[in-house]
C-alpha positions, -999 to 999 in steps of 0.1 A, spaced: 929 498 388 918 462 389 882 453 385 870 431 414 834 426 402 827 402 374 803 410 346 769 396 351 759 366 329 733 376 304 706 351 294 686 348 262 648 344 262 654 307 255 676 303 285 652 322 307 623 300 295 643 269 302 652 280 337 615 286 344 602 256 326 579 276 303 578 286 267 595 317 252 560 331 246 551 327 283 582 348 292 572 375 267 536 376 280 547 377 316 570 407 308 541 424 290 518 419 320 544 432 344 547 398 361 583 392 352 613 416 350 618 433 316 649 424 297 677 448 290 685 457 254 719 447 242 724 457 205 687 451 198 686 418 216 666 410 248 688 398 276 683 392 313 709 393 340 711 358 355 709 371 390 676 389 382 660 356 371 674 338 401 660 365 424 626 362 407 626 324 413 637 329 450 609 354 455 583 332 439 593 303 462 584 325 492 548 329 480 520 306 488 519 276 464 492 275 438 481 241 450 479 231 486 
């Protein structure tokens, strides 16, 4: 049977931080506060599915801006 769905791209904490324009520590703190999706554990390493991060950004864009 042929697999039609591709495997999701997994991002490191550095890649997530770069996508969000924040530090690695800010990503960690946001996860701890429940403000950002928790990573999945791959062999003891924190990884985020790229689509999860993109969905977070998309959702954040829909909210009222901090400065108006």
